[in-house]
N, C-alpha and C positions, 0 to 999 in steps of 0.2 A: 720783590721784582714782579714784573707783569708777564704773564705767559705770552709766548709768540709762536706756539705751535698748535695747529688744529687737531681735532680729535682723530681724524683718519690718519694723519702722520704720527701722532702719538702711538696709535695702536700699532702701526707698522714698525715703529722703533722699538716698542716693547717686545714685539714678536721676534724681529731681528736680534735684539740683544739677548733674548732668552735662548734663541737658537744658537748664537755664537758661544754663549756661556755653556751650553751643553756639550760643545766640542771639547771643552777642557776635561769632561769626565768620559767621553767616548773614545778619544784617541789616546794612545799610550806611547807616543813618541815626544822628542823634546819639543816639537812644533806645537804641542797642545796648549801651551801658554799663550799663544796667539789668540786663543778664544776669549781671553781676558779683555780683548778689544770690545767685546760685547757690552762691558760695563758702561761704555760711553753712551750708546743709543739707548740703553736700558734706563740709565739715570735721567738722560734728557727727556725720554718719553714719560717717565713717571713725573717728573717735575713740570713738563709742559714748557720748558725753557731751553732754548739752544743759544749758548754763548756766541757761537759763530753768526747765527742770524742776527743777534742783538748788535754785534760789532759791525755788520753790514747794514743794519737798519731794515732787514727783511722781517715782515710780520705775515704768517701764514695762518692766521685764525679763520675759522668758518664764519660766514657772513650771517647775521642775524636774519631771521625769516620774518 
């Protein structure tokens, strides 16, 4: 499959996903498992492919110079 996420958005998704996953280790309540939501932006950022964008036909790649 072809990538549909640009470099800036990929970087932000990876940072957000890593931050949310960190919550699972820092918080010691039952709510800490909500940090696993961070897997979604982390995986989409690493792959450069967002299934939601694909379904909607959105493509946010950097323009070639």
